[in-house]
TORPA-283542 format. One record per residue (C-alpha): residue number from 0; residue in three letters; x, y, z. Coordinates in nm, 4 decimals, always signed. Layout:
- k, r, x, y, z
- NUM, ALA, X, Y, Z
...
% end
This chain:
- k, r, x, y, z
- 0, MET, -12.6705, +10.4230, -4.7792
- 1, GLY, -12.9027, +10.4131, -4.4919
- 2, ASN, -13.1445, +10.1604, -4.3441
- 3, GLU, -13.4539, +10.1126, -4.5821
- 4, GLY, -13.7079, +10.2459, -4.3322
- 5, ASN, -13.4852, +10.4450, -4.0836
- 6, GLY, -13.2339, +10.6140, -4.3039
- 7, ILE, -12.8652, +10.6531, -4.1554
- 8, SER, -12.7736, +10.6487, -3.7987
- 9, GLU, -12.7144, +10.9507, -3.5819
- 10, GLN, -12.3440, +10.8655, -3.5597
- 11, ILE, -12.3138, +10.8679, -3.9397
- 12, GLN, -12.5186, +11.1850, -3.9857
- 13, ASN, -12.2553, +11.3638, -3.7632
- 14, VAL, -11.9747, +11.3035, -4.0127
- 15, ILE, -12.1635, +11.3762, -4.3485
- 16, SER, -12.1176, +11.7114, -4.4842
- 17, LYS, -12.3572, +11.6865, -4.7900
- 18, PRO, -12.6464, +11.4419, -4.7422
- 19, VAL, -12.8200, +11.3097, -5.0563
- 20, THR, -13.1878, +11.1933, -5.0611
- 21, ILE, -13.4107, +11.0400, -5.3357
- 22, PRO, -13.7484, +11.2167, -5.3667
- 23, ARG, -14.0462, +10.9998, -5.2676
- 24, ALA, -14.3438, +10.9653, -5.5001
- 25, GLY, -14.6907, +10.9056, -5.3614
- 26, GLN, -14.7288, +10.7039, -5.0463
- 27, ALA, -14.4017, +10.5025, -5.0668
- 28, GLU, -14.2475, +10.4310, -4.7359
- 29, SER, -13.8990, +10.3684, -4.8387
- 30, LEU, -13.6742, +10.2322, -5.1254
- 31, ASN, -13.4981, +9.8961, -5.1120
- 32, VAL, -13.1328, +9.9794, -5.0336
- 33, ALA, -13.0223, +9.8142, -5.3440
- 34, THR, -13.2559, +10.0054, -5.5701
- 35, ALA, -13.1640, +10.3216, -5.3883
- 36, THR, -12.7995, +10.2606, -5.4476
- 37, ALA, -12.8544, +10.1828, -5.8274
- 38, ILE, -13.0471, +10.5091, -5.8662
- 39, PHE, -12.7728, +10.7077, -5.6775
- 40, CYS, -12.4949, +10.5579, -5.8850
- 41, SER, -12.6781, +10.6053, -6.2147
- 42, GLU, -12.7508, +10.9848, -6.1290
- 43, MET, -12.3828, +11.0295, -6.0278
- 44, ARG, -12.2683, +10.8732, -6.3506
- 45, ARG, -12.5173, +11.0803, -6.5555
- 46, ASN, -12.4216, +11.4041, -6.3979
- 47, THR, -12.0580, +11.3415, -6.4406
- 48, LEU, -12.0959, +11.2879, -6.8145
- 49, LYS, -12.2521, +11.6348, -6.8680
% end
């Protein structure tokens, strides 16, 4: 999980092979990292059960 406003550091970006993002709606600047983590975990779980 990256920084709420700035995403992940360049150092981390260099070792990621498949980045994941959450689409923004409207004018939202960023998601709280705890909320983003919850959405990510929920989606991973939902997709695993298919």
